[in-house]
C-alpha positions, 0 to 999 in steps of 0.5 A: 521186950517183944512188943518193941520188937513186933513195934519196929517190923511194920513198915520199913524192915519187914522183907521177911514177915508174911505181912509182906503183901502190905508193905509190897504196894507201899512199895510199888507206889514209892518205886513207881516212876513217872512215864517220860515219853519220847520226842516220837511218842509225842509227834505222834500222840500230837499227830493224832489228837491235833490232826485227826481230832481224836478226843476221848480214844475209846478202850479199844483205841487207846490198846491200839494207840499204845501199842504202835507207841511202844515200839518208841519207847516204854508206855502203857494204856493208862499213859495215852488215856491221861495224856488225852485227858491233860490235852482237853483241859 
């Protein structure tokens, strides 16, 4: 009976086990949401991209851009990085 009980624990219902770190990363992937840029964020990114010729911003530039865009909604540096990557294609 014990092996069956252990077999049921590993994924969805093992909130109380010590192996929760693996489950935590599983939940993070499932619960993560896509970044949805606001109209203002898109406008600013396009202005930077098209008008100023920024194609591959440095890490420092990405941080400054994301800090500026944060006043218009939730955003992370990786969102800015991937936006520029996608618009180079």
